[in-house]
NUMAR-230022 format. One line per 8 residues: for each residue x, y, z negated of C-alpha. Coordinates in Angstrom, 2 decimals, padded with zeros to 5 digits, m for minus. Example, Ala and Ser with C-alpha at 12.3 -4.5 7.8 and 13.67 -1.06 7.14 Angstrom:
% NUMAR-230022
012.30/m004.50/m007.80  013.67/m001.06/m007.14
% end
This chain:
% NUMAR-230022
m015.05/013.60/051.92  m017.86/013.53/048.77  m018.49/009.93/049.18  m014.51/009.48/048.69  m014.60/011.77/045.27  m017.63/009.68/044.25  m015.64/006.98/044.47  m013.05/007.65/042.08
m014.88/009.94/039.92  m017.35/007.79/039.16  m015.95/004.56/038.00  m013.88/006.86/035.74  m017.21/008.57/034.06  m018.01/004.68/033.50  m014.99/003.57/031.52  m015.58/006.86/029.49
m019.07/006.86/028.83  m018.37/003.11/028.52  m015.67/003.91/025.24  m018.03/005.75/024.27  m020.81/003.69/023.52  m018.69/001.86/021.76  m017.06/004.01/019.61  m020.84/005.70/018.84
m022.05/001.98/018.29  m019.09/001.34/015.60  m020.05/004.06/013.68  m023.37/003.56/013.86  m023.30/000.38/012.54  m021.32/001.57/009.79  m023.03/003.68/008.49  m026.70/003.04/009.62
m028.70/000.24/008.89  m031.50/001.06/011.68  m029.80/000.45/015.31  m026.94/000.09/017.22  m026.95/001.23/020.79  m025.18/m000.26/023.74  m025.07/002.55/026.71  m024.25/001.08/030.12
m023.49/002.68/033.46  m023.88/000.50/036.25  m022.67/001.86/039.67  m024.93/000.29/043.06  m025.99/001.20/046.19  m029.22/002.71/046.62  m030.46/m000.09/048.61  m029.62/m002.50/046.16
m031.30/m000.81/043.52  m034.78/m002.22/043.61  m034.96/m005.17/041.48  m032.30/m004.16/039.40  m031.84/m006.13/035.46  m029.39/m005.69/032.46  m028.91/m007.53/029.27  m026.42/m007.65/026.51
m024.71/m010.37/025.00  m022.93/m011.01/021.88  m020.26/m013.73/021.93  m022.53/m015.24/024.32  m024.54/m016.60/021.99  m027.43/m014.24/022.17  m028.84/m011.92/025.42  m031.09/m009.30/024.72
m033.11/m007.89/027.74  m033.86/m004.22/028.53  m035.44/m002.70/030.45  m034.11/000.63/032.70  m034.83/003.47/030.76  m033.80/006.95/033.00  m032.51/007.17/036.24  m029.63/009.77/035.65
m028.86/011.11/039.17  m027.07/010.35/042.08  m023.71/011.25/042.84  m024.73/010.88/046.51  m027.48/008.92/048.53  m025.38/005.88/049.13  m024.71/005.61/045.29  m027.24/006.00/042.47
m026.93/005.79/038.61  m028.52/004.42/035.90  m028.66/004.50/032.49  m029.49/001.10/030.52  m029.78/001.41/026.34  m030.49/m001.72/024.39  m030.86/m001.91/020.69  m029.13/m004.06/018.33
m030.02/m003.46/014.80  m027.87/m004.35/011.35  m029.84/m007.11/010.07  m029.49/m008.97/013.63  m025.74/m008.92/013.71  m025.27/m010.15/009.84  m028.35/m012.58/010.79  m026.47/m014.24/014.10
m022.59/m013.33/013.25  m022.17/m012.67/009.52  m019.32/m009.99/008.76  m017.01/m011.32/010.62  m015.57/m009.10/013.76  m017.47/m010.11/016.57  m018.09/m008.71/020.73  m020.71/m007.40/022.94
m021.09/m006.79/026.44  m023.77/m005.89/029.10  m024.51/m007.86/032.33  m026.29/m006.71/035.51  m027.73/m008.40/038.26  m029.82/m007.43/041.04  m030.82/m009.74/043.76  m027.88/m008.90/045.50
m025.65/m010.44/042.59  m024.44/m009.76/038.76  m022.07/m007.58/037.10  m020.68/m007.61/033.88  m019.03/m005.19/031.78  m015.83/m004.84/029.09  m016.00/m006.81/026.23  m016.55/m004.72/023.44
m015.01/m005.96/019.90  m017.08/m004.37/016.93  m015.52/m004.48/013.33  m017.13/m003.62/010.06  m014.91/000.05/008.93  m014.48/m000.12/004.82  m011.71/001.54/002.58  m010.99/m000.14/m000.48
m010.77/002.36/m003.94  m007.86/000.71/m005.46  m003.99/001.42/m004.27  m001.95/m001.63/m004.43  000.44/000.91/m005.50  000.61/004.18/m007.03  003.38/006.87/m007.30  005.25/006.80/m010.72
006.50/010.01/m012.56  009.72/010.43/m013.39  012.38/012.68/m014.59  015.49/013.66/m012.32  018.68/015.49/m011.89  019.23/018.02/m010.00  020.45/017.32/m006.48  019.59/013.76/m007.11
017.52/011.48/m004.60  013.70/011.03/m005.66  011.91/008.00/m003.69  008.31/007.94/m004.89  006.33/004.80/m003.40  003.18/004.46/m002.18  001.37/001.47/m000.76  m002.62/002.71/000.26
m005.67/000.39/m000.56  m006.86/m002.02/001.95  m009.29/m000.63/004.79  m010.53/m001.26/008.43  m009.11/000.73/010.14  m005.68/000.70/008.62  m005.49/004.20/006.66  m003.50/006.98/007.38
m001.53/008.49/004.18  000.08/012.05/003.51  001.43/013.27/000.58  000.33/016.57/m001.54  002.68/018.17/m004.01  000.49/020.28/m006.39  m002.93/019.73/m003.96  m000.36/021.33/m000.94
000.00/018.96/001.85  003.88/018.18/002.41  005.03/018.93/006.04  008.63/016.72/006.38  009.07/018.52/010.08  008.60/022.13/008.08  010.65/021.04/004.64  013.32/018.40/006.20
014.31/018.07/002.71  011.12/015.42/002.67  011.17/012.36/004.40  007.54/009.65/005.01  008.95/006.53/005.40  007.04/004.27/007.95  005.70/002.11/004.86  004.33/005.24/003.76
007.02/006.38/000.72  008.06/009.73/000.24  011.68/010.63/m000.26  012.90/013.90/m001.74  016.47/013.73/m000.04  017.80/016.22/m003.27  015.85/017.33/m006.09  015.46/020.86/m006.33
013.83/023.14/m009.58  011.30/024.26/m006.85  010.30/020.07/m005.91  009.38/020.03/m009.82  005.35/019.71/m009.82  002.35/016.63/m009.41  002.84/014.55/m006.31  m000.45/013.05/m004.71
m000.62/010.15/m002.11  m003.79/010.56/m000.26  m004.92/007.27/001.94  m007.84/008.02/004.56  m009.41/006.47/007.07  m013.16/006.78/009.33  m014.98/005.73/006.36  m013.65/007.52/003.59
m010.59/009.49/001.49  m008.95/008.25/m001.59  m006.02/010.11/m003.86  m003.80/008.38/m006.32  m002.94/009.35/m009.43  m000.79/012.63/m009.80  003.13/011.76/m010.50  004.69/014.19/m012.33
008.25/014.61/m011.09  010.56/017.10/m014.14  013.39/018.63/m012.34  016.03/019.04/m015.00  019.40/020.57/m015.34  022.29/019.55/m017.64  024.29/022.01/m019.02  027.52/022.90/m017.88
030.44/024.81/m019.55  031.70/028.04/m018.34  035.12/028.98/m018.29  037.21/029.46/m021.36  037.38/033.43/m022.01  041.01/034.64/m022.82  042.33/033.82/m026.22  041.85/036.57/m028.54
044.55/038.96/m030.37  046.01/036.96/m033.11  044.01/038.04/m036.13  047.22/038.65/m038.49  049.33/041.89/m037.79  052.52/039.92/m039.20  053.31/036.49/m039.39  051.30/033.26/m038.49
047.62/033.72/m037.64  044.89/032.71/m035.91  043.12/032.86/m032.50  040.74/031.28/m030.18  038.98/031.08/m027.36  035.20/030.74/m026.46  032.95/029.27/m023.80  029.14/029.11/m023.48
026.91/026.40/m021.96  026.16/028.63/m019.24  027.21/026.47/m016.30  024.53/026.28/m015.51  022.20/026.67/m018.72  020.27/023.46/m019.60  016.70/023.85/m018.11  013.60/020.95/m018.66
014.92/019.05/m021.36  018.46/018.57/m019.83  021.32/017.35/m022.05  023.69/020.00/m023.85  027.19/020.80/m023.00  029.48/018.50/m024.94  032.06/019.43/m026.86  033.38/022.43/m028.77
032.37/025.92/m027.60  035.61/027.59/m029.92  038.94/026.82/m029.85  041.31/027.82/m032.41  045.22/027.57/m032.05  047.94/029.09/m034.41  049.58/031.85/m033.54  052.41/033.80/m035.14
052.35/037.40/m034.76  055.67/039.48/m034.54  055.69/041.65/m037.52  057.00/045.32/m036.85  059.87/046.59/m038.49  060.52/049.85/m040.21  063.58/051.42/m039.45  066.40/051.57/m042.45
069.06/053.43/m042.91  072.60/052.31/m043.00  075.39/053.34/m045.64  076.59/056.76/m045.69  079.42/057.47/m043.99  082.57/058.46/m045.99  082.92/063.11/m046.49  084.58/064.96/m044.02
087.21/067.00/m044.81  086.80/070.68/m046.36  086.11/073.17/m043.16  087.10/076.66/m042.97  083.69/077.12/m043.92  083.66/075.57/m047.49  081.24/072.60/m046.07  081.99/068.88/m045.85
079.49/066.77/m044.14  078.52/062.88/m043.81  076.36/060.60/m041.20  073.78/057.85/m041.35  072.29/055.64/m038.76  069.00/053.96/m039.02  070.31/050.97/m037.93  069.83/048.45/m040.91
067.15/047.40/m039.36  066.35/049.38/m036.17  063.08/049.91/m035.72  061.30/047.54/m033.86  057.59/046.20/m032.57  055.62/049.59/m033.76  057.44/049.61/m036.96  058.08/053.06/m038.58
061.64/055.09/m038.56  063.55/056.03/m040.83  062.07/058.56/m043.36  064.87/061.75/m044.22  068.04/063.10/m043.52  070.72/061.64/m040.95  073.24/064.12/m042.12  074.04/065.74/m044.86
075.96/068.88/m045.99  077.93/069.83/m049.24  079.72/072.90/m050.59  083.35/072.43/m051.01  084.93/073.87/m054.73  087.88/075.97/m054.43  090.75/073.61/m054.43  089.44/071.95/m051.53
088.50/074.97/m048.97  091.34/075.94/m047.26  093.31/078.72/m048.79  092.52/081.46/m046.23  089.16/081.22/m047.89  088.76/081.44/m051.89  085.30/081.81/m052.60  081.90/079.92/m051.50
079.17/082.01/m049.93  075.54/081.13/m050.35  072.55/082.08/m049.21  071.92/084.50/m051.04  074.54/086.66/m050.73  076.56/086.13/m054.35  079.96/084.61/m054.87  080.70/082.12/m057.48
083.70/081.55/m058.77  085.65/078.34/m060.06  085.15/079.46/m063.19  081.69/079.74/m063.08  081.40/076.26/m061.79  083.01/074.72/m064.61  080.66/076.32/m066.90  077.96/074.66/m065.18
078.91/071.47/m065.65  080.00/071.60/m069.17  076.54/072.75/m069.71  074.78/069.44/m067.67  077.01/067.12/m069.75  075.79/068.73/m073.07  071.96/068.51/m071.85  073.11/064.63/m070.87
074.42/063.90/m074.54  071.21/065.33/m075.97  068.72/063.29/m073.81  071.42/060.12/m074.74  071.03/060.58/m078.54  067.27/061.09/m078.19  066.61/057.66/m076.35  069.11/055.90/m079.24
066.67/057.31/m081.76  063.39/055.78/m080.34  065.25/052.76/m079.68  066.26/051.99/m083.14  062.59/053.24/m084.36  061.22/050.85/m081.55  062.96/047.87/m082.45  062.36/048.05/m086.20
058.67/047.83/m085.94  059.26/044.73/m083.53  061.58/043.23/m085.96  059.04/043.82/m089.03  056.14/041.91/m086.78  058.75/039.42/m085.44  059.64/038.18/m089.33  056.06/037.49/m090.33
055.59/035.38/m087.26  058.88/033.53/m087.54  058.38/033.18/m091.45  054.79/031.73/m090.86  053.85/027.71/m090.63  052.34/028.53/m086.79  054.88/027.25/m085.04  054.68/023.59/m086.85
051.31/023.37/m086.85  051.27/021.27/m083.22  050.71/018.09/m084.24  046.85/018.52/m084.86  045.90/021.38/m083.25  042.26/021.76/m083.82  042.30/020.69/m087.36  045.23/022.38/m089.28
044.71/026.18/m089.83  047.64/028.02/m090.00  048.77/029.71/m093.09  049.30/033.15/m092.05  045.64/032.79/m089.73  045.84/036.56/m090.35  048.03/037.36/m087.62  045.67/035.79/m084.92
042.37/037.52/m086.29  044.61/040.78/m086.36  041.84/043.52/m085.07  044.71/045.46/m082.85  044.10/049.46/m083.11  044.98/049.63/m079.22  045.23/053.13/m079.35  048.78/052.88/m081.23
049.99/050.79/m078.11  048.99/053.07/m075.46  052.87/053.19/m074.26  052.35/049.71/m072.61  049.29/051.22/m070.36  050.56/054.22/m069.53  051.63/055.48/m066.01  050.86/053.25/m062.84
049.29/050.02/m063.19  049.55/048.51/m060.33  051.17/045.39/m058.73  055.00/045.42/m059.13  054.59/043.83/m055.57  052.68/046.05/m053.87  053.22/049.94/m053.60  050.27/050.69/m051.41
047.28/050.49/m053.94  047.09/053.12/m057.31  045.27/053.12/m060.18  045.02/056.25/m062.07  045.15/056.13/m065.83  044.58/058.83/m069.01  046.68/058.78/m071.39  044.05/057.36/m074.01
043.64/053.77/m074.90  042.92/051.42/m072.03  039.60/049.90/m074.11  038.09/051.77/m076.82  039.24/051.40/m080.49  037.62/048.55/m082.12  034.98/049.89/m084.93  035.76/048.60/m088.49
037.53/045.21/m087.16  034.63/043.52/m086.63  035.69/041.66/m083.52  038.08/039.34/m085.19  038.39/035.84/m083.67  037.77/033.32/m085.84  038.40/029.81/m084.64  038.77/030.74/m081.68
035.53/031.77/m080.82  034.16/035.30/m081.33  029.97/035.41/m082.32  027.22/035.98/m080.27  026.77/039.79/m082.04  030.77/040.76/m081.01  030.63/039.25/m077.50  027.41/041.04/m076.45
028.98/044.35/m077.69  032.23/043.40/m076.18  030.68/043.27/m072.55  028.53/046.34/m073.46  031.80/048.52/m074.09  033.56/047.11/m071.15  030.91/047.92/m068.68  030.73/051.25/m069.73
034.41/052.06/m068.62  034.72/053.19/m064.40  036.20/049.45/m063.64  034.26/047.58/m065.90  031.21/048.92/m064.58  030.74/045.00/m061.66  030.92/042.89/m064.89  028.24/041.21/m065.25
026.48/040.84/m068.67  025.82/037.25/m069.29  027.57/035.99/m072.70  027.11/032.67/m071.45  028.83/032.63/m068.72  031.92/034.55/m070.53  034.47/034.18/m072.60  037.01/036.82/m075.25
039.72/036.30/m076.96  042.78/038.21/m078.99  046.04/036.91/m078.14  049.61/037.79/m078.88  053.00/036.34/m077.81  051.99/032.63/m079.13  049.44/032.90/m076.29  046.38/030.92/m075.67
043.35/029.44/m073.84  039.78/030.81/m072.73  037.39/028.25/m071.11  034.11/028.86/m069.94  031.76/025.81/m071.09  030.66/023.51/m068.47  032.49/025.69/m065.26  035.63/024.34/m064.86
036.75/027.75/m065.28  039.59/028.36/m067.42  042.51/030.76/m068.12  045.93/029.54/m069.90  048.44/032.27/m071.44  051.08/030.33/m072.00  053.23/031.60/m074.95  055.78/034.21/m074.05
053.27/035.48/m071.25  052.55/038.54/m073.38  055.49/040.00/m074.18  056.84/040.49/m078.58  055.07/043.24/m080.04  051.34/043.63/m078.01  047.94/042.20/m078.75  045.71/041.85/m075.91
041.80/041.51/m076.29  041.08/039.53/m072.48  038.49/038.29/m071.10  037.28/035.99/m068.42  034.14/035.73/m066.66  032.62/034.00/m063.34  030.41/036.29/m061.60  027.23/035.95/m059.90
027.85/035.73/m055.61  024.89/037.55/m055.66  025.70/040.53/m058.18  029.77/040.77/m056.62  029.27/040.73/m052.54  032.43/039.12/m051.22  032.40/040.04/m047.23  032.89/037.27/m045.20
033.17/036.96/m041.67  033.18/034.45/m038.36  034.03/031.25/m039.39  034.81/031.78/m043.07  032.96/030.46/m046.16  033.43/030.87/m049.63  034.88/027.88/m050.80  035.52/028.64/m054.66
033.16/030.42/m057.58  034.41/034.20/m058.25  036.03/034.27/m061.68  037.04/037.88/m062.83  039.99/037.71/m065.90  041.08/041.03/m067.58  041.71/043.73/m068.42  043.48/044.51/m064.70
047.09/046.32/m065.68  048.46/044.70/m068.57  051.73/043.98/m068.61  052.77/040.17/m068.70  055.91/038.71/m069.17  054.94/035.20/m067.71  052.50/034.15/m065.08  048.95/032.64/m066.60
047.56/029.71/m064.82  043.65/030.23/m063.71  041.87/027.34/m063.08  038.52/027.23/m060.84  037.00/024.01/m058.78  036.56/024.52/m054.78  034.65/022.69/m052.36  036.43/021.91/m049.52
038.11/018.16/m048.56  041.82/019.94/m049.40  043.23/019.11/m045.99  045.19/022.53/m045.12  045.27/020.90/m041.43  041.65/021.75/m041.43  041.77/025.08/m042.92  043.15/028.37/m043.20
042.75/029.08/m047.38  043.48/032.39/m048.86  043.34/033.90/m051.98  041.45/037.20/m052.32  041.74/039.53/m054.98  039.30/042.82/m055.62  041.61/046.11/m055.74  040.94/048.97/m058.24
039.08/050.42/m055.73  036.71/047.35/m054.88  037.86/046.40/m052.09  038.70/042.87/m051.36  042.48/042.02/m049.85  044.37/038.59/m048.83  047.45/038.15/m051.09  048.02/034.31/m050.22
048.01/032.24/m047.40  047.91/028.30/m048.94  050.67/026.61/m047.57  052.79/029.12/m046.96  053.48/030.74/m050.18  056.92/032.43/m051.51  058.36/031.81/m054.49  058.78/035.62/m054.41
055.16/036.43/m054.68  052.91/037.20/m057.78  050.76/034.75/m056.78  051.26/030.92/m056.33  048.69/027.95/m056.04  048.65/024.83/m057.08  045.87/022.67/m055.07  044.29/019.24/m056.23
041.47/017.17/m054.94  038.55/019.07/m056.39  040.43/022.03/m058.68  042.76/024.67/m057.83  045.65/025.62/m060.29  046.23/029.96/m059.60  050.06/031.26/m061.30  049.36/035.00/m061.72
051.44/037.87/m062.95  048.11/039.84/m062.80  044.61/039.84/m064.03  041.62/040.60/m061.74  039.10/039.57/m059.94  040.16/036.16/m057.29  038.36/033.72/m054.76  039.21/031.38/m052.53
037.80/031.88/m049.27  038.52/029.31/m046.08  038.45/029.59/m042.60  037.81/026.56/m040.32  040.34/025.41/m037.40  038.26/022.79/m035.98  035.19/021.16/m036.25  036.30/018.64/m038.53
036.69/020.97/m041.13  034.12/019.92/m044.00  032.85/021.41/m047.11  031.29/019.48/m049.81  028.07/019.61/m051.08  026.04/018.33/m054.02  022.67/017.26/m053.31  020.50/017.08/m056.72
016.86/015.73/m057.09  014.42/016.84/m059.69  011.02/016.87/m060.38  008.46/017.76/m062.77  008.77/016.38/m066.14  004.86/015.84/m066.27  002.62/015.60/m063.66  m001.46/015.69/m064.43
m002.78/016.32/m061.10  m002.80/014.29/m057.64  000.36/016.56/m056.44  003.74/016.00/m057.03  006.85/017.94/m056.22  010.60/016.47/m055.68  012.88/019.42/m055.38  016.17/019.08/m053.12
019.00/021.28/m054.11  021.86/021.87/m051.80  024.49/023.78/m053.77  028.59/023.81/m053.37  030.18/021.20/m054.87  031.66/023.06/m058.02  030.58/022.53/m061.69  029.36/026.65/m062.27
026.73/026.23/m059.81  025.55/023.15/m061.30  025.53/024.22/m064.51  023.19/027.33/m063.37  020.91/024.75/m061.29  020.91/022.75/m064.74  019.56/025.54/m067.11  017.07/027.28/m064.51
015.56/023.78/m064.20  015.34/022.62/m068.00  013.66/026.17/m068.36  011.08/025.01/m065.48  010.70/021.65/m067.42  012.28/019.76/m064.79  013.82/016.45/m064.77  016.54/015.07/m062.52
015.47/011.85/m061.21  018.73/010.64/m059.64  022.68/011.20/m060.11  023.77/014.19/m058.03  025.35/013.03/m054.56  027.85/014.50/m052.54  027.43/014.52/m048.98  029.93/016.43/m046.72
028.70/019.52/m044.23  030.76/019.70/m041.33  031.64/023.38/m039.49  029.91/021.78/m036.56  027.15/025.10/m036.07  024.59/021.82/m036.90  021.74/022.86/m039.58  020.91/020.34/m042.49
018.19/018.10/m042.14  015.94/016.62/m045.03  013.30/013.61/m044.90  011.52/011.47/m046.91  010.61/007.99/m046.02  008.98/004.49/m046.67  006.50/005.63/m048.99  003.82/003.33/m049.82
000.87/004.32/m048.15  m001.71/002.99/m050.27  m000.48/005.04/m052.76  001.20/008.17/m051.36  000.77/010.28/m048.36  003.40/013.30/m047.75  001.50/016.87/m047.43  004.48/018.11/m044.87
003.10/019.02/m041.39  006.59/018.25/m040.05  008.60/015.03/m040.27  011.61/017.03/m041.99  012.45/019.66/m043.50  015.63/021.88/m042.07  018.43/024.23/m043.86  020.20/026.60/m041.24
023.75/026.63/m040.96  024.66/029.06/m041.53  022.61/029.95/m044.80  024.95/026.99/m046.20  028.16/027.44/m044.53  028.83/031.49/m045.25  028.41/030.58/m049.57  026.75/034.00/m049.66
023.95/032.00/m051.64  024.95/029.82/m054.35  022.05/027.34/m053.98  019.37/026.56/m051.58  016.90/023.79/m051.82  013.52/022.45/m050.47  010.28/020.98/m052.02  008.62/018.01/m050.63
005.02/017.72/m051.88  003.52/014.32/m052.11  m000.19/013.31/m052.85  m000.78/010.38/m055.12  m004.48/008.69/m053.66  m005.12/007.98/m057.61  m004.43/009.43/m060.91  m003.50/005.72/m062.08
m000.50/005.28/m059.58  002.91/006.15/m061.12  005.15/004.19/m059.68  007.00/005.93/m056.81  009.51/004.02/m054.08  010.85/006.00/m051.34  013.97/006.76/m049.23  015.47/010.55/m049.06
017.44/010.95/m046.09  020.11/013.88/m045.56  021.79/014.41/m042.33  023.33/017.31/m040.18  021.74/017.59/m036.65  023.97/015.20/m034.59  026.16/014.50/m037.07  026.24/011.68/m039.72
023.91/011.61/m042.94  023.14/009.67/m046.06  019.85/007.95/m047.37  019.56/007.45/m051.10  016.88/005.33/m052.42  014.50/006.61/m055.14  012.47/004.20/m057.40  011.19/005.55/m060.73
007.71/006.15/m062.86  006.21/009.73/m062.55  004.85/009.12/m066.16  008.25/008.43/m068.12  011.11/010.36/m068.73  014.13/008.74/m066.83  016.40/010.98/m067.79  016.53/012.48/m072.00
017.36/016.10/m072.04  020.31/015.23/m074.47  021.46/012.49/m072.19  021.93/014.35/m069.23  023.54/017.09/m070.76  026.37/014.79/m072.44  026.89/012.98/m068.88  026.81/015.48/m066.52
028.18/018.76/m068.82  030.92/018.59/m070.98  029.29/020.57/m073.87  032.44/022.03/m075.48  031.14/025.54/m076.22  032.85/025.53/m080.05  036.09/026.01/m077.88  035.81/028.99/m075.30
038.91/030.81/m077.32  041.53/029.39/m078.56  044.83/031.07/m080.04  048.19/030.06/m080.86  049.53/026.62/m081.39  045.69/025.25/m081.57  045.62/026.31/m077.86  048.18/023.38/m076.66
048.98/020.25/m077.33  052.37/020.65/m077.17  053.95/022.22/m080.47  055.84/025.50/m079.71  059.44/024.46/m081.29  059.15/021.19/m079.91  058.60/022.77/m076.42  061.42/025.28/m076.93
063.25/022.40/m077.09  062.23/020.43/m074.54  062.70/023.26/m072.35  066.39/024.21/m073.36  067.20/020.54/m072.74  065.94/020.04/m069.41  066.58/023.71/m067.97  070.55/023.06/m067.62
071.38/021.46/m064.28  072.42/017.68/m064.72  074.94/015.79/m062.72  072.61/012.78/m062.77  069.17/014.83/m062.08  067.52/014.39/m065.64  066.88/017.85/m065.57  063.61/019.37/m064.85
063.75/017.85/m061.49  062.78/014.53/m062.29  060.51/015.54/m065.20  058.46/017.12/m061.82  058.98/014.15/m059.90  057.23/012.01/m062.99  054.56/014.12/m063.30  053.97/014.51/m059.20
054.70/017.66/m058.97  057.71/017.50/m056.58  055.92/019.65/m053.79  056.09/022.75/m056.07  060.17/022.38/m056.50  060.95/025.42/m055.05  058.39/027.58/m057.25  059.77/025.96/m060.54
063.22/026.64/m059.47  062.84/030.45/m059.01  061.35/030.64/m062.90  064.21/031.51/m065.93  062.72/028.38/m067.42  061.58/026.02/m064.79  060.43/023.10/m067.48  058.08/025.80/m069.24
056.52/026.57/m066.36  055.97/022.56/m065.73  054.51/022.08/m069.22  052.30/024.82/m068.39  051.03/023.30/m065.61  050.96/019.93/m067.60  048.80/021.58/m070.18  045.97/023.39/m067.86
045.60/020.19/m066.53  045.42/018.06/m069.43  044.01/019.69/m072.05  040.96/017.58/m072.23  042.24/014.54/m071.35  045.75/014.82/m071.57  047.85/011.78/m073.68  050.98/013.40/m075.51
052.30/010.19/m076.19  052.53/009.66/m072.00  054.44/013.05/m071.82  056.90/011.61/m074.45  056.92/008.42/m072.40  057.79/010.18/m069.45  060.62/011.71/m071.42  062.08/009.17/m072.79
062.21/007.30/m069.12  064.36/010.50/m068.16  066.58/009.38/m071.38  066.30/012.82/m073.46  066.32/011.79/m077.14  064.00/014.77/m077.36  060.92/012.90/m076.68  061.52/010.78/m079.67
060.45/014.00/m081.41  056.66/013.70/m080.48  056.41/011.08/m082.62  057.20/012.28/m085.79  054.77/013.02/m089.08  054.17/016.22/m089.72  055.55/016.63/m093.34  059.19/015.22/m091.00
058.56/018.42/m089.04
% end
């Protein structure tokens, strides 16, 4: 039994030891330069053990004989086991076989025969250092498939490959999202945020372990819009308004550099709010018959209209009673009983009525006396004005001085005209706001007649004193004390004009706007935005200067025309523009929505490309505020570049101002730079700034690097969107500090780029010599500022191009309707004012309003002969009167 077991077990041991010897030889040969040992187990019967020899032969080229070293033992007395070893040095192998692959085998022989082992193949193991293909880093979107390629280095035996993420081995068995292909590539089925990391391909065999360079995988998330919110309530309580809804880029939120959401995050839509209807009483019914209690009744109902949509109910009684006279009472009742218990007879009623009639007659006589006195005073003043030559001096308004000029320089004693200012001086169309005033004068009387108007201008001392006196009044404490931006004048029924130089702001007071017999001292000023707070909210922005004219509360017979610049694209499809007015309490109120003016309103706007003409029957403080309806709405910005007039150092500063495109802000910046010693280095440029919530960026490029360099750390400067859009700051600026490498460098050429993030921009080429003044100061004033400081206030005919008498004749000729249309309507069409036909038609004299608007538009540039040509085209002979001489007139 033991022999049988040995026959099965010992051959297995022989094979195991043979492979073991080959493996050991393989390792020994790779890492050692000494010896390689072959181990051979030979199994022979005990009787044949004498004379046993063994040797090793490689490729049949050489055989090295070895001795029997050790007798390992016997499995049985009949089967001895011997160990035979042979040593082969590396030098011997390389000398005979070189580095090629070879094989060896052991041969044992004795007197009984020969035995050979299996061939052992031997190769030189290695692993090269460089990967044939390494994984590459990439940015992938969420849930996207990722393929990382890896071709390990060449080696013997062939290297095994594994993948690591952040030094941790990836096991596809535990995470099925990873797959390692047979060609050693790594596949991520769906990229997750957790898969972001550094991926490494690792190759190893019995010789070495190699790592590839890490490949960074960044899983980004593109932004997605959330669902729209519900529409907000309508912004208007009554009538047309706006409502909006919003969404956020949070579904999902952009991560790891993912793109933001495209499109608008806010949508606006027009809405119409149902106006609350206040109830109104119907007419009283007829009195009922006199009852037995000597009383009769009548009633009314709250049905004209009935209250609805939250409107107020009718106020007052719906049932009214009245005691009957004795004649109307039934015969059973002869007297009327009162609550106090007394009886009044019919004779006593007659006495009461006679007394009331007498009182009424006395009041009537008193009123007649007052009217006669008033007319006598009024006729005395009108006679002096009518007899003067003022009415015929319109052909040379700036050169001819009226004969009775003292009528225009008269110093009004406002204490004698207090009746025109007593009572409430609030809007005739506004029954809510109240302004209480004392019985004293609206303004303190002018002392010693020192504030007379000469040639339409107040002297500086008088203006300063006038501003100081105005600012002491309770309502005028917010008026600016800047005399340079304020104009004053004294006017009567002939009208006049106030102008603030170089601001585009003027006030036209048409003839007959001031009632006859009254003389008003009127001011016009532009408010600084930092001095007067005008709150704006949401998408609203200030589109014009804040202009004050007054004093408020004066009585006007016709609307005056206030002209001021605006800074939006004048497309009402993109904007909801509102006119705001400051009330007596200092709060701002919406008084007009442009595009929806009503002819019955006390305000009306005529919108031009860069100017707004406001017809107003009241004086006060006004401003235009706009709300963008979508991202296509744009404001006009004016970009102005300044630098130091003289530079003696290496540093050189360029200041870029960004301001609303209105003349008043430009004037302020010019005055400030003149004080700082700055100079204009390029003409102003206009940029459209859109309501896209993106900031404004500015940068300078293409400077000659051999002579100049920028000292800015960043590549551009940025002005936040809301700093520009809300209009709370009159102007913003940023400074680019450059450095020249030598004091002898004077020429500077560069490109200034201005753009709105994710929007269109502009590029301006600059080429100038810093040692020379590019623009002379006087040339600068004449080119960019129209110096008209000598005409800040004009009174009477000198304020108009059309003479007063000619104006009256034109109005009388065109106001009457003409069958062939040759009337004021044709005049409006020829002057391209047909859009305002309904407004003109609502006035008592449409022609006079059209001529007022023409005067406001063409004061500086109007040609009266062109107007005469228009009149001739209409077919009115009165047009020829424009061309007559002064003597003929």
